C-alpha positions in Angstrom: -4.9 -33.5 -29.8 -5.8 -31.5 -32.8 -4.2 -28.1 -32.7 -5.2 -25.1 -34.7 -2.6 -22.6 -35.9 -2.9 -18.9 -36.2 -1.2 -18.6 -39.6 -2.4 -15.4 -41.1 -3.9 -16.8 -44.3 -7.4 -15.3 -44.7 -10.3 -15.6 -47.2 -11.9 -12.2 -47.9 -15.5 -12.4 -49.1 -16.9 -9.1 -50.2 -20.6 -8.7 -49.4 -23.2 -6.0 -50.0 -22.9 -2.6 -51.7 -20.3 -0.2 -50.4 -22.0 2.6 -52.4 -25.3 2.0 -50.6 -24.0 1.5 -47.1 -20.9 3.7 -46.9 -19.2 0.9 -45.0 -16.3 -1.4 -45.8 -17.6 -4.6 -47.4 -18.1 -7.3 -44.8 -15.8 -10.3 -44.8 -15.1 -13.6 -43.0 -11.5 -13.8 -41.9 -10.2 -17.2 -40.9 -7.4 -19.7 -41.4 -8.0 -21.6 -44.7 -4.9 -23.7 -44.8 -5.2 -27.4 -45.0 -7.3 -29.8 -47.1 -10.3 -30.0 -44.7 -12.2 -27.3 -42.8 -15.0 -27.2 -40.2 -17.4 -25.5 -42.5 -19.1 -26.4 -45.8 -18.4 -23.2 -47.8 -17.8 -19.5 -47.2 -20.2 -18.0 -49.7 -21.7 -15.7 -47.2 -25.4 -14.7 -47.4 -25.1 -11.2 -45.9 -26.0 -7.6 -46.0 -23.8 -4.5 -45.4 -25.7 -3.3 -42.3 -26.7 -5.2 -39.2 -26.4 -8.9 -40.0 -28.5 -11.9 -39.1 -27.3 -15.5 -38.6 -28.9 -18.6 -37.1 -27.8 -21.2 -34.5 -28.9 -24.9 -34.5 -28.5 -27.0 -31.4 -28.5 -30.7 -30.5 -29.8 -33.0 -33.2 -28.8 -36.2 -31.5 -28.7 -37.9 -28.1 -31.7 -39.9 -29.2 -32.6 -38.1 -32.4 -36.1 -37.9 -33.7 -36.1 -38.4 -37.5 -37.2 -35.6 -39.7 -36.9 -32.7 -37.2 -33.4 -31.5 -38.2 -34.4 -31.8 -41.9 -37.4 -29.7 -41.2 -35.1 -27.1 -39.6 -33.0 -27.0 -42.7 -36.0 -26.3 -44.8 -37.1 -23.5 -42.5 -33.6 -22.0 -42.4 -33.7 -21.7 -46.1 -37.0 -19.9 -45.8 -35.6 -17.5 -43.2 -32.4 -16.9 -45.3 -29.9 -16.1 -42.5 -26.4 -15.1 -43.7 -24.9 -18.3 -42.2 -25.6 -21.0 -39.6 -23.5 -22.0 -36.6 -24.0 -25.2 -34.7 -23.3 -26.1 -31.0 -22.6 -29.8 -31.6 -24.1 -33.3 -31.2 -24.7 -33.7 -34.9 -24.5 -37.5 -35.2 -25.3 -40.3 -32.7 -21.6 -41.3 -32.6 -20.3 -42.9 -29.4 -18.6 -45.7 -31.4 -15.2 -46.8 -32.6 -16.7 -48.4 -35.8 -15.4 -46.3 -38.6 -18.0 -47.5 -41.1 -20.8 -46.7 -38.8 -19.4 -43.2 -38.0 -18.8 -42.4 -41.7 -22.3 -43.5 -42.6 -23.7 -41.1 -39.9 -21.5 -38.2 -41.1 -22.5 -38.9 -44.8 -26.1 -38.8 -43.8 -25.6 -35.5 -41.9 -23.6 -34.0 -44.8 -26.6 -34.8 -47.0 -28.8 -32.6 -44.8 -26.2 -29.7 -45.0 -25.9 -30.1 -48.7 -29.5 -28.7 -48.9 -28.6 -25.6 -46.9 -28.3 -22.5 -49.0 -25.8 -20.7 -46.8 -22.5 -21.5 -44.9 -22.7 -24.0 -42.0 -20.1 -23.9 -39.3 -19.5 -27.3 -37.6 -18.7 -27.7 -33.9 -18.1 -30.9 -32.0 -20.4 -32.3 -29.2 -19.8 -35.3 -27.0 -21.7 -37.5 -29.5 -19.4 -36.3 -32.3 -16.0 -36.4 -30.5 -15.5 -38.9 -27.6 -12.6 -41.2 -28.7 -9.5 -41.2 -30.9 -11.3 -42.8 -33.8 -14.0 -40.1 -33.8 -11.4 -37.4 -33.5 -9.4 -38.7 -36.5 -12.6 -38.8 -38.6 -13.4 -35.2 -37.5 -9.9 -34.1 -38.5 -10.1 -35.8 -41.9 -13.5 -34.3 -42.7 -13.4 -30.9 -41.0 -9.8 -30.2 -39.9 -9.8 -28.0 -36.8 -11.9 -29.0 -33.8 -11.7 -25.4 -32.5 -11.3 -22.2 -34.6 -12.4 -18.6 -34.9 -13.4 -16.1 -37.6 -14.3 -12.4 -37.8 -17.4 -11.1 -39.6 -18.6 -7.5 -39.6 -16.2 -6.6 -36.8 -17.6 -9.4 -34.6 -15.3 -12.2 -33.3 -16.7 -15.7 -33.4 -15.0 -18.3 -31.2 -16.0 -21.9 -32.0 -14.6 -24.0 -29.2 -14.2 -27.8 -28.5 -15.6 -28.6 -25.1 -14.9 -32.3 -25.8 -11.2 -32.2 -26.5 -10.4 -34.4 -23.5 -12.8 -37.0 -24.9 -14.4 -37.9 -21.6 -18.1 -37.6 -22.5 -21.2 -36.0 -21.1 -20.8 -33.6 -18.2 -17.0 -34.1 -18.3 -16.2 -31.4 -20.8 -13.5 -28.8 -20.4 -10.9 -26.5 -22.1 -7.4 -28.0 -22.1 -4.2 -25.9 -22.1 -3.5 -25.9 -25.9 -7.0 -24.6 -26.6 -6.7 -22.0 -23.9 -3.5 -20.7 -25.4 -5.3 -20.6 -28.8 -8.2 -18.6 -27.3 -5.8 -16.3 -25.6 -4.0 -15.5 -28.8 -7.2 -15.1 -30.8 -8.5 -12.6 -28.3 -5.1 -10.8 -28.2 -5.2 -10.5 -32.0 -8.7 -9.0 -32.0 -8.8 -6.6 -28.9 -11.2 -4.0 -30.3 -13.9 -5.9 -32.1 -17.4 -4.6 -31.3 -18.5 -8.0 -29.9 -17.3 -11.5 -29.1 -19.6 -14.5 -29.6 -18.5 -17.8 -28.0 -19.9 -21.2 -29.1 -19.3 -24.6 -27.6 -21.3 -27.7 -26.8 -21.3 -28.3 -23.0 -22.2 -25.6 -20.4 -18.8 -25.6 -18.7 -19.8 -23.1 -16.1 -22.0 -25.7 -14.5 -19.2 -28.2 -13.9 -16.6 -28.2 -11.1 -13.7 -29.5 -13.2 -13.8 -27.8 -16.6 -10.1 -27.2 -16.7 -9.2 -23.8 -18.2 -12.8 -22.5 -18.7 -12.7 -20.3 -15.7 -9.5 -18.7 -17.1 -11.3 -18.2 -20.4 -14.0 -16.3 -18.6 -11.4 -14.1 -17.0 -10.2 -13.2 -20.5 -13.7 -12.4 -21.6 -14.7 -10.5 -18.5 -13.9 -7.0 -19.8 -15.2 -7.7 -23.3 -18.7 -7.3 -24.6 -19.5 -11.0 -25.2 -22.3 -13.6 -25.3 -22.0 -17.4 -24.9 -24.1 -20.1 -26.6 -24.1 -23.8 -25.7 -26.4 -26.9 -26.0 -26.1 -30.4 -24.4 -28.8 -30.5 -21.7 -31.7 -30.3 -24.2 -33.6 -27.5 -22.5 -33.3 -23.8 -22.8 -32.1 -21.5 -20.0 -30.8 -18.0 -20.1 -28.1 -17.2 -17.5 -26.6 -13.9 -16.5 -23.0 -14.2 -15.5 -19.6 -12.6 -16.1 -21.3 -9.3 -17.1 -23.0 -11.1 -20.0 -25.8 -13.4 -21.2 -25.1 -17.1 -21.5 -27.6 -19.2 -23.4 -28.1 -22.9 -23.0 -30.2 -24.0 -26.0 -32.9 -26.7 -26.3 -33.0 -29.1 -29.3 -33.2 -29.3 -33.0 -34.3 -32.9 -33.1 -32.5 -34.4 -30.1 -34.5 -36.4 -27.5 -36.9 -34.2 -25.5 -40.1 -34.5 -23.6 -41.3 -31.4 -25.6 -43.3 -30.0 -22.7 -43.1 -26.5 -24.2 -41.8 -23.1 -23.4 -42.5 -23.2 -19.6 -40.0 -26.1 -19.4 -37.6 -24.8 -22.0 -38.3 -28.1 -24.0 -38.9 -27.4 -27.7 -37.3 -27.7 -31.1 -35.9 -24.4 -32.3 -33.3 -22.4 -34.1 -32.0 -19.2 -32.7 -32.2 -16.1 -34.9 -29.5 -13.6 -34.0 -29.5 -10.1 -35.2 -26.1 -8.5 -34.5 -26.3 -4.8 -33.7 -23.9 -2.3 -32.2 -25.7 -2.8 -28.8 -25.1 -6.5 -29.0 -27.1 -9.5 -30.3 -30.9 -9.5 -30.3 -32.1 -13.0 -29.7 -35.3 -14.5 -31.2 -36.1 -18.2 -30.5 -37.7 -19.5 -33.6 -39.6 -22.6 -32.5 -40.5 -24.9 -35.3 -44.1 -24.1 -34.2 -43.7 -20.4 -33.3 -41.5 -17.6 -32.0 -40.6 -16.6 -28.4 -38.2 -14.0 -27.1 -35.0 -14.7 -25.2 -36.7 -14.9 -21.8 -38.8 -17.9 -22.7 -37.2 -19.7 -19.8 -35.0 -17.9 -17.2 -32.9 -19.5 -14.6 -35.5 -18.5 -12.0 -38.2 -20.4 -13.9 -36.0 -23.4 -14.3 -35.5 -23.5 -10.5 -39.2 -23.1 -10.0 -40.1 -26.0 -12.3 -37.3 -28.2 -11.1 -38.1 -27.9 -7.4 -39.4 -30.8 -5.3 -43.0 -29.9 -4.2 -44.0 -33.1 -2.6 -42.2 -35.7 -0.5 -43.6 -38.9 1.0 -42.3 -40.6 4.1 -43.0 -44.3 3.2 -44.3 -47.0 5.5 -41.4 -49.5 6.2 -42.2 -52.9 7.5 -40.3 -56.2 7.9 -43.0 -58.8 7.5 -46.8 -58.3 7.2 -48.7 -55.1 6.9 -52.2 -54.2 8.2 -52.2 -50.5 8.7 -49.9 -47.5 8.8 -49.5 -43.9 7.9 -48.0 -42.0 5.0 -46.6 -38.6 5.8 -47.0 -36.1 2.9 -44.8 -33.0 2.9 -45.9 -30.3 0.4 -43.4 -27.5 -0.1 -43.8 -24.2 -2.0 -40.4 -22.6 -2.2 -41.5 -20.0 -4.8 -42.5 -16.4 -4.3 -45.9 -17.1 -5.9 -49.0 -18.9 -4.4 -49.3 -22.5 -5.4 -52.8 -24.0 -5.9 -52.4 -27.7 -5.0 -54.6 -30.7 -5.5 -53.6 -34.2 -4.5 -55.8 -37.3 -5.0 -55.4 -41.0 -4.4 -56.2 -43.5 -7.1 -57.5 -47.0 -6.6 -55.7 -50.1 -5.3 -57.0 -53.7 -4.7 -55.4 -53.8 -1.3 -55.0 -50.2 0.2 -57.6 -47.8 1.5 -56.5 -44.3 2.4 -58.6 -42.3 5.0 -58.1 -39.1 3.0 -58.9 -39.5 -0.8 -58.4 -35.9 -1.9 -56.9 -32.7 -0.6 -56.8 -29.2 -2.2 -55.5 -25.9 -0.9 -53.6 -22.8 -2.0 -50.2 -23.1 -0.4 -48.8 -19.6 0.4 -45.4 -18.6 -1.0 -42.3 -20.0 0.9 -44.3 -22.3 3.2 -44.9 -26.0 4.0 -48.0 -28.1 4.5 -47.8 -31.5 6.3 -50.5 -34.2 5.9 -50.8 -37.5 7.9 -52.7 -40.0 5.8 -53.6 -43.3 7.5 -53.8 -46.3 5.2 -55.2 -49.7 5.9 -55.2 -53.1 4.2 -58.5 -54.0 2.5 -57.8 -57.7 2.1 -55.0 -59.7 3.7 -52.1 -60.5 1.4 -48.3 -60.9 1.4 -46.2 -57.7 1.5 -44.8 -58.3 -1.9 -48.2 -58.9 -3.4 -49.8 -55.6 -2.2 -50.9 -53.5 -5.2 -49.5 -50.0 -4.9 -51.8 -47.0 -4.8 -51.1 -44.1 -7.1 -51.0 -40.5 -5.8 -51.8 -37.8 -8.3 -50.8 -34.2 -7.7 -51.4 -31.0 -9.6 -49.9 -27.5 -9.0 -50.7 -24.2 -10.6 -48.7 -21.0 -10.3 -49.8 -17.6 -11.6 -46.4 -16.5 -12.9 -45.2 -12.9 -13.1 -45.9 -12.4 -16.8 -49.5 -13.7 -16.3 -48.5 -17.1 -17.6 -50.1 -20.0 -15.7 -47.4 -22.5 -14.9 -49.2 -25.8 -14.6 -47.4 -28.9 -13.3 -48.4 -32.4 -12.5 -46.8 -35.3 -10.7 -47.6 -39.0 -10.1 -46.2 -41.1 -7.2 -46.5 -44.8 -6.6 -47.0 -45.7 -2.9 -47.1 -49.0 -1.0 -45.7 -50.3 2.3 -42.1 -51.4 1.4 -39.8 -53.9 2.9 -37.4 -52.7 5.6 -34.1 -54.3 4.5 -31.3 -54.7 7.1 -27.8 -53.5 6.3 -25.4 -55.6 8.4 -21.9 -54.7 9.5 -19.3 -57.0 7.9 -18.4 -59.9 10.2 -14.9 -60.2 8.7 -12.6 -58.3 6.4 -13.9 -58.1 2.8 -11.2 -58.2 0.1 -12.4 -56.6 -3.2 -11.0 -59.2 -5.5 -14.0 -60.8 -7.3 -13.9 -63.8 -5.0 -17.2 -63.8 -3.1 -16.1 -66.2 -0.4 -15.8 -63.3 2.1 -19.5 -62.8 2.1 -22.2 -64.5 4.2 -24.5 -65.4 1.3 -26.4 -63.2 -1.2 -30.0 -62.9 -0.1 -31.3 -60.5 -2.7 -32.1 -61.4 -6.4 -33.0 -59.6 -9.6 -34.6 -61.8 -12.1 -37.9 -63.0 -13.5 -39.9 -62.0 -10.4 -38.4 -58.5 -10.1 -38.9 -55.7 -12.7 -38.1 -56.1 -16.4 -38.1 -53.1 -18.7 -37.2 -52.9 -22.4 -36.7 -56.1 -24.4 -39.4 -57.9 -22.4 -40.0 -60.2 -25.4 -36.4 -61.1 -25.6 -36.1 -62.0 -21.9 -36.6 -65.7 -21.2 -36.5 -65.6 -17.4 -33.9 -66.7 -14.9 -32.4 -69.2 -17.3 -31.7 -66.4 -19.6 -30.1 -64.1 -17.0 -30.4 -63.2 -13.3 -28.3 -62.0 -10.5 -27.9 -62.3 -6.7 -26.3 -59.7 -4.5 -25.5 -58.4 -1.0 -24.5 -55.2 0.7 -22.4 -54.6 3.9 -20.2 -52.0 5.6 -17.3 -51.5 8.0 -15.5 -48.4 9.4 -13.7 -47.8 6.1 -16.0 -48.7 3.2 -19.5 -49.6 2.1 -19.4 -52.9 0.1 -21.5 -54.4 -2.6 -21.2 -57.9 -4.2 -23.1 -59.4 -7.1 -23.1 -62.8 -8.9 -24.5 -62.6 -12.4 -25.8 -65.7 -14.2 -26.1 -65.2 -18.0 -26.4 -67.9 -20.6 -24.5 -65.7 -23.1 -22.2 -62.8 -22.2 -21.9 -60.2 -25.0 -19.0 -57.8 -24.7 -17.1 -55.8 -27.3 -14.9 -52.9 -26.3 -15.0 -51.6 -29.9 -18.7 -50.8 -29.4 -20.4 -48.3 -27.0 -21.0 -49.5 -23.5 -24.6 -49.0 -24.3 -24.4 -51.8 -26.9 -23.2 -54.7 -24.7 -24.0 -56.4 -21.4 -23.7 -54.1 -18.5 -24.5 -53.4 -14.8 -26.0 -50.3 -13.2 -25.8 -49.6 -9.5 -27.5 -46.6 -7.8 -26.8 -46.0 -4.1 -28.1 -43.1 -1.9 -27.1 -42.7 1.8 -28.9 -39.4 2.3 -31.7 -38.8 4.7 -34.5 -41.3 4.2 -37.1 -38.6 3.2 -34.7 -37.2 0.6 -33.5 -40.5 -0.8 -37.0 -42.1 -0.8 -38.2 -39.3 -3.2 -35.1 -38.6 -5.2 -34.8 -38.0 -8.9 -32.1 -36.4 -11.1 -31.9 -32.6 -10.8 -32.9 -30.1 -13.4 -29.4 -30.3 -14.9 -29.7 -34.1 -15.5 -27.0 -34.8 -12.8 -27.5 -37.6 -10.3 -27.2 -36.4 -6.6 -26.2 -39.9 -5.4 -23.7 -42.6 -6.2 -24.2 -43.8 -9.8 -22.1 -46.5 -11.5 -22.7 -48.0 -15.0 -20.1 -50.5 -16.4 -19.5 -53.4 -18.7 -17.6 -56.2 -16.9 -14.2 -57.4 -17.9 -13.8 -61.2 -18.4 -10.0 -60.9 -18.3 -7.6 -60.4 -15.3 -5.5 -58.0 -17.4 -8.3 -55.6 -18.2 -10.4 -53.4 -16.0 -14.2 -53.1 -16.4 -15.3 -50.5 -18.9 -16.8 -47.8 -16.7 -19.0 -44.9 -18.0 -17.9 -41.5 -16.7 -15.2 -43.1 -14.5 -13.9 -39.6 -13.5 -17.1 -38.9 -11.6 -16.6 -41.8 -9.2 -15.5 -40.8 -5.6 -11.8 -41.1 -5.0 -10.8 -44.5 -3.6 -13.7 -46.4 -5.2 -12.7 -50.0 -6.2 -14.5 -52.1 -8.7 -13.5 -55.7 -9.6 -15.2 -58.2 -11.9 -14.2 -61.8 -12.3 -15.3 -64.4 -14.9 -17.2 -67.4 -13.6 -18.6 -70.6 -15.1 -22.1 -69.1 -15.0 -21.2 -65.5 -15.9 -19.3 -63.1 -13.7 -18.9 -61.8 -10.2 -18.8 -58.1 -9.1 -17.2 -56.6 -6.0 -17.4 -52.9 -5.2 -16.1 -50.8 -2.3 -17.0 -47.1 -1.7 -15.0 -45.1 0.8 -16.9 -44.3 4.0 -15.6 -40.7 3.7 -17.8 -40.3 0.6 -20.8 -41.8 2.3 -20.3 -39.3 5.1 -20.3 -36.4 2.6 -23.8 -37.4 1.4 -25.4 -38.8 4.5 -23.4 -37.3 7.3 -21.3 -39.2 9.8 -24.5 -40.4 11.6 -26.0 -41.8 8.4 -28.6 -44.5 9.2 -30.0 -45.6 5.8 -28.9 -46.3 2.3 -31.3 -46.7 -0.7 -30.1 -49.2 -3.3 -31.2 -50.2 -6.8 -29.4 -52.6 -9.2 -30.0 -53.4 -12.9 -28.5 -55.8 -15.4 -28.6 -55.0 -19.1 -28.6 -58.3 -21.0 -28.1 -58.3 -24.7 -28.3 -61.6 -26.7 -27.6 -62.0 -30.4 -27.5 -58.2 -30.9 -31.2 -58.0 -30.1 -32.8 -55.2 -28.0 -31.3 -55.4 -24.5 -33.4 -56.6 -21.6 -33.1 -54.6 -18.5 -33.6 -56.6 -15.2 -34.1 -54.2 -12.3 -34.2 -55.3 -8.7 -36.7 -52.5 -7.9 -38.5 -50.1 -10.3 -36.2 -47.6 -11.9 -36.0 -44.5 -9.7 -36.4 -42.1 -12.6 -39.3 -43.9 -14.2 -43.1 -43.5 -13.7 -43.2 -46.9 -12.0 -40.7 -45.8 -9.2 -42.0 -47.1 -5.9 -41.3 -44.4 -3.3 -38.8 -45.7 -0.7 -38.2 -49.1 -2.4 -34.8 -50.7 -1.8 -34.2 -48.9 1.5 -31.6 -50.5 3.9 -31.4 -49.7 7.6 -28.1 -50.1 9.5 -28.1 -52.9 12.1 -27.5 -50.4 14.9 -30.8 -48.6 14.0 -32.9 -51.8 13.9 
């Protein structure tokens, strides 16, 4: 753990004209001991009166080349006095020192072109293992620190010090003690500004963050973070908290209504607090570009489909469409079916203004045009458009596309005998489900050579204590290297949702990017002495067991999930569970092929209700 001392060694930079302003020359006060520091220089570009500085946010997490460099150019045009970051500066997530140093050298090249001080701050892409932490210390020294400028206290924190990754940030005890001391040393500053990468107030286990908020409660303060790549202004703890969008990180760039844009934040510090201007690289918006209320409006589920489930053949059935307007504004709604070779809906188009806080239910009969096997039925697309007249006269226009077809009613059988989670699949009565050439392949399609390249068979069962999953993977070449990111090797993904069928059939991640169901992503272990490499292991429900075992063809997987967790999601009378599985196959360091059993739930190809299992007792 990198610790930052409070040794009173300070650098004083005189700025402005005392004769003109009548004020004491402004200065930055900070600890300058040590050979490395988390800033490039302290030649402050300031004025003696109200001062301006800029904030840049996430550059990485899937960076788009050229965007951050463009921001540097525009910062030099705007001439702030200094620039503060909120982390995610390199792609990182590696133990390869050469790779990491190349990425930091590239980033330093960008900062070398900046004409004013730049204050570094770590994000999860910058600081997630011991190797990355050591490189940070060599290059920048402290991973958390503070400085004072114009009687304003700047707290630059490390939400990644536990090195657990995305959505697992927190403030550990040493950093909390540092914050406590820094605040105690500066009790009467006119404002306190807090910077960190992850929005810790959104997480349940953020360690000492709640205690930090208690320390800040009686102070005039403002908090700035990044991480989720969309802008939201929160009002909490008697203050404003800002979650910023991107400065080059991956984004759908749907614009201000969604809080998805590339920007830098221009802060003018006054005696009444900071005045915020969001400088989009294509324009300027004020601090209310997206509020928490608007985020909830955009992120709400407006349409849910109850699918048609069938075991064998299909001739006719009925989709139930539930349209919900939870907002306090009328919602003009249009839904229209596209074309399918096999399905004919009785209602092709529907349009209506749905009143605020109301629900509309549609029953839409569908019949088969020409006889074909269930798996061969071409799905029919459902297009939906929604328009709100928002309070500031903005039109909030949203659209949605769903893919519908009758889907197979899979049966979830109770275990006939005790299942031991040991990687030996002899406890199971076969594996009737397969992911391979005839299922869904995304990414690396050219690299995938079919079932002889890789495929998997699996099964699912349950008893009074656990829900069980087993999987046998056939792969002509297993590529595993724990020195690399889990995203750069062969891996397995399992999504499992036991909630009500209407909810699970239509599910997506929420507007904070957090899955609402069981999610497991891991690289297998081919050694009895090592556990699988699990992404975000801390988020797994307590009591979850995962075992992988090497085989001649590849490897086996066995998983058990405590029934207590299943009850928390689906209730004690749960009847269904939706499942999807994917295998990420990487050969010869080429692009990984992703072999899904059913279309990815978060993709545009998601087939509503696919992969649904019904308990034997409900058959």
